[in-house]
C-alpha positions in Angstrom: 136.6 65.2 111.7 136.6 68.8 109.4 139.2 70.2 112.0 141.6 67.2 111.5 141.0 67.2 107.8 142.2 71.0 107.5 145.2 70.5 109.8 146.1 67.3 107.5 145.9 69.4 104.0 147.6 72.2 105.7 150.7 70.1 107.0 150.7 68.5 103.5 151.1 71.6 101.9 153.9 72.7 104.3 155.5 69.7 103.2 155.0 70.0 99.6 156.4 73.5 100.1 159.5 72.6 101.6 159.9 69.6 99.1 159.9 72.0 96.1 162.1 74.5 98.1 164.7 72.0 98.5 164.6 70.6 95.1 165.0 74.0 93.5 167.8 74.7 95.6 169.6 71.6 94.9 168.4 72.2 90.8 170.1 75.8 91.1 173.5 75.0 93.0 174.0 71.9 90.4 173.1 74.0 87.5 175.5 76.7 88.3 178.5 74.1 87.9 176.5 72.1 84.8 175.7 74.7 81.9 173.8 72.7 79.4 174.9 74.7 76.6 179.0 73.5 76.9 180.2 76.9 77.6 183.1 77.7 79.9 185.2 80.1 81.0 188.8 80.2 79.6 192.2 82.0 80.4 194.7 81.9 77.4 198.2 83.3 77.2 200.4 83.9 74.3 203.4 82.7 75.9 203.0 81.4 79.5 206.9 81.4 80.1 207.0 85.2 79.8 207.3 87.5 82.5 204.7 90.0 80.1 202.1 88.3 78.6 199.0 88.9 76.5 196.2 87.1 78.6 192.6 87.0 77.8 189.6 85.8 79.1 186.9 84.1 76.4 184.1 82.1 76.3 184.8 78.4 75.1 182.1 76.4 73.3 183.6 73.2 74.1 180.9 71.0 72.4 181.9 72.8 69.1 185.6 73.3 70.3 185.9 77.2 69.2 185.8 80.3 70.9 182.7 82.4 71.0 183.8 85.6 72.8 186.4 87.2 74.2 185.4 88.9 77.5 189.1 90.8 78.8 192.2 91.3 77.7 195.1 91.8 79.8 198.8 92.8 78.8 201.0 93.2 81.9 202.3 90.6 84.2 201.9 86.9 84.2 199.1 86.6 86.6 195.5 86.6 85.5 192.5 84.4 87.0 188.8 84.9 86.2 185.6 83.5 87.9 182.5 84.5 86.7 179.3 85.4 89.1 176.6 83.1 89.3 173.9 85.2 87.8 176.7 85.7 84.9 176.9 89.7 85.2 180.3 90.3 86.6 183.7 88.8 86.2 186.1 88.8 89.3 190.1 89.0 88.2 193.2 89.6 89.7 195.6 91.9 88.0 199.1 93.6 88.7 198.9 97.3 89.9 201.9 99.5 89.3 203.9 96.6 89.0 203.5 96.0 92.7 200.3 94.4 94.0 198.4 91.5 92.7 195.0 93.3 93.4 191.0 92.1 92.9 188.8 93.8 90.2 185.2 93.2 89.6 184.3 94.0 85.5 180.7 94.3 84.8 180.1 92.3 81.8 177.6 94.3 80.0 178.9 97.7 80.5 182.6 96.4 80.8 183.1 99.1 83.5 186.0 97.7 85.8 185.9 98.6 89.5 189.1 98.1 91.6 188.0 96.5 95.0 191.3 96.0 96.9 194.5 98.5 97.3 197.7 99.0 98.3 197.6 95.5 99.9 201.5 95.1 99.7 200.7 91.6 98.4 199.0 89.1 96.1 195.4 87.9 95.9 194.7 84.7 94.1 192.4 81.5 94.2 189.5 83.5 93.3 185.5 82.1 93.7 182.4 83.2 94.1 180.4 82.2 96.8 177.2 84.0 95.8 176.5 87.4 93.4 177.9 89.5 96.5 180.8 87.3 98.2 184.3 86.3 97.0 186.3 83.9 98.5 190.0 84.5 98.0 193.6 83.9 99.3 196.3 86.8 100.1 199.9 86.3 100.3 201.8 89.0 101.8 205.2 90.4 100.0 207.0 91.7 103.5 207.5 88.0 104.8 209.7 89.4 107.7 206.8 91.4 108.9 204.0 89.2 108.0 205.3 85.9 108.1 205.4 83.2 104.7 202.0 82.0 105.2 198.5 82.8 103.2 195.4 84.1 104.4 191.9 83.6 103.6 189.5 86.2 103.1 185.7 86.8 102.1 185.0 89.9 100.6 181.5 91.3 100.3 181.6 93.7 97.3 178.6 95.6 98.2 179.5 96.6 101.6 183.4 96.2 101.4 183.4 94.2 104.2 186.4 91.8 104.6 186.6 89.2 107.2 189.4 86.6 107.3 188.8 82.6 108.1 191.1 82.5 110.9 190.6 79.0 111.9 192.0 78.0 108.3 194.8 79.8 107.9 196.2 80.7 111.6 198.0 78.6 113.9 198.7 80.4 117.6 197.6 83.7 115.8 200.1 83.1 112.9 199.9 82.7 109.5 202.0 79.3 108.8 200.0 77.8 105.9 200.5 77.8 102.1 197.3 77.0 100.0 197.7 75.4 96.5 194.1 75.4 96.0 191.1 77.3 97.9 187.6 77.1 96.1 184.2 77.3 97.2 181.9 74.3 95.9 178.4 75.6 95.7 176.8 72.0 95.0 178.3 71.1 98.3 178.3 74.6 100.1 181.4 73.9 101.1 185.3 75.3 100.8 187.6 72.8 99.1 191.3 73.5 99.9 195.1 72.0 99.7 197.1 73.2 103.0 200.5 72.5 103.6 203.2 74.4 106.0 204.4 77.5 104.3 208.2 76.5 105.6 207.8 73.2 103.6 206.7 74.9 100.2 209.5 77.7 100.5 212.6 75.2 101.8 213.1 73.4 98.5 213.3 76.8 96.8 215.6 78.3 99.3 217.9 75.7 99.8 217.8 73.6 96.6 216.1 70.4 98.0 214.8 68.2 95.5 211.7 67.2 97.3 207.7 67.6 97.0 206.6 69.7 99.7 203.9 67.8 101.7 200.5 68.9 101.9 196.6 67.8 102.4 193.4 68.0 101.0 190.3 69.0 103.3 186.8 70.2 103.2 185.1 72.5 105.5 182.1 75.0 106.0 182.0 78.3 104.3 183.1 79.8 108.1 185.7 77.5 108.5 183.9 75.0 110.7 183.9 71.2 110.5 187.3 71.1 108.7 187.8 67.7 107.6 191.0 66.2 106.0 190.5 64.0 103.2 193.7 63.0 102.0 197.5 63.3 101.8 199.5 61.7 98.8 202.8 60.2 99.8 205.8 61.8 98.1 203.6 64.1 96.0 202.3 67.7 96.2 198.5 68.4 95.6 197.9 71.0 93.4 194.8 71.9 91.8 191.4 70.0 92.5 187.9 70.5 91.1 184.7 69.1 92.1 182.4 67.1 89.2 179.1 69.3 88.7 177.3 66.6 90.5 179.6 67.2 93.6 180.1 63.5 94.3 184.0 63.4 93.4 186.9 65.6 93.2 189.6 65.4 90.8 192.9 65.8 92.2 196.5 67.0 90.2 199.5 66.0 92.1 203.0 66.7 91.4 206.2 65.4 91.9 210.3 66.4 91.1 212.1 64.5 88.6 215.2 66.0 87.6 214.5 69.7 86.2 211.1 68.6 85.7 207.7 68.5 87.7 205.4 65.5 86.2 202.1 65.3 87.7 199.4 62.6 88.1 195.7 62.6 88.4 193.8 61.1 91.5 189.7 60.9 91.9 188.4 61.3 95.1 184.8 59.7 95.6 183.4 61.9 98.5 180.4 59.2 98.8 182.8 56.6 100.3 185.8 58.9 101.3 188.2 56.8 98.8 190.8 58.1 96.9 191.9 56.3 93.5 195.0 57.0 91.4 193.3 57.6 87.6 196.3 58.6 85.4 200.1 58.4 86.1 202.4 60.6 84.2 204.3 57.8 82.9 201.2 56.8 80.9 202.0 59.2 78.0 201.0 62.4 79.6 203.6 63.7 81.5 201.5 66.6 83.1 198.2 67.6 83.9 197.7 70.9 84.3 194.5 73.0 84.8 192.2 70.1 85.1 188.6 71.1 84.8 185.4 68.8 85.1 183.4 69.4 82.0 180.7 67.3 83.3 180.2 64.2 85.8 181.9 62.0 83.2 184.8 63.7 81.7 187.6 66.2 82.2 189.9 68.4 80.6 193.5 68.9 81.1 196.4 70.3 79.7 199.9 68.3 78.6 202.5 70.0 76.5 200.2 73.1 75.7 197.7 70.8 74.3 194.3 70.1 75.7 193.0 66.4 76.4 189.6 65.2 76.9 189.4 61.7 79.4 186.7 59.8 80.3 186.4 59.1 84.3 184.8 55.5 83.5 186.7 54.3 80.6 189.9 56.4 80.9 189.9 56.9 77.2 191.7 60.1 76.2 191.4 62.4 73.1 192.9 65.7 72.0 190.9 68.7 71.6 191.5 70.9 68.9 190.2 74.7 69.3 189.2 75.6 65.9 189.6 79.5 65.8 192.1 79.9 68.5 195.0 82.1 67.6 198.6 80.2 66.6 201.0 80.1 69.5 197.9 80.3 72.2 198.0 78.2 75.5 194.8 77.6 77.7 195.9 78.4 81.3 192.7 78.0 83.3 189.1 77.3 83.3 186.2 77.8 85.3 182.5 77.6 84.7 180.5 80.2 82.8 
């Protein structure tokens, strides 16, 4: 009898340890995307239409609507993305090198030491997100389309070892890169990649021949190694652009644009991962013609930019309020957001 009692105690302890481990991991993953302090990472520009801009990476206190810290400043080119590592010790950024390549850099936030981690790539790196404190997911677009094709590649870089690996199954068909990706992002709460993929030929065709048509693409979810790829949605007569997950990982907020004369208005959609359902959230003709740089502040509110102004929208009530950042310099435009 004592033997069975001891066995029951051991099994109970093991179950408790496993449960606590799962609970801690879930709390940690959601916590990475749900900062109770209300701080978010933001990229600003003094003129988003200029070739050379002054771009800054700042920490934004969205509860009190003010910038609390400037992390980085950059004055060359018109591209600058930023993502903070899960432990908040490093920034991953992309910036131009010799006006030729858009390379990947790591900035130590404690020492401000900047380390270039890609070199002589003959192309551009974008769609940056951290998988963990050592691994970064990104997209590479080559400059030499005749040699390398029009398609983009998806890579994972280990900044500790320097090892790169391409996720072949996501970007190659018959061993050729044929896809264009508007969104590629690692979602820690889901431990999956969300991506928006379409044919590169469809993306470039309107640019080359002047066709007035929104290129077709699809929204997917897959594992970090490219397995279990699942198509979630395709929106008729729309090009899906930026996609963000709510902090609880239950919904995806989607910006989808279309062509209307010389303009590119966009609609907002929401995809419920629990019931696999896509719903229209906000049409472009409802007083807000564009919805750029969407960002999920929490599970109920999103941030978006329209006509260089910021707005907050409640996903349940659909009430929209303008967001005024108190200490932002005049003429500044917010062009990107991430969790901090």
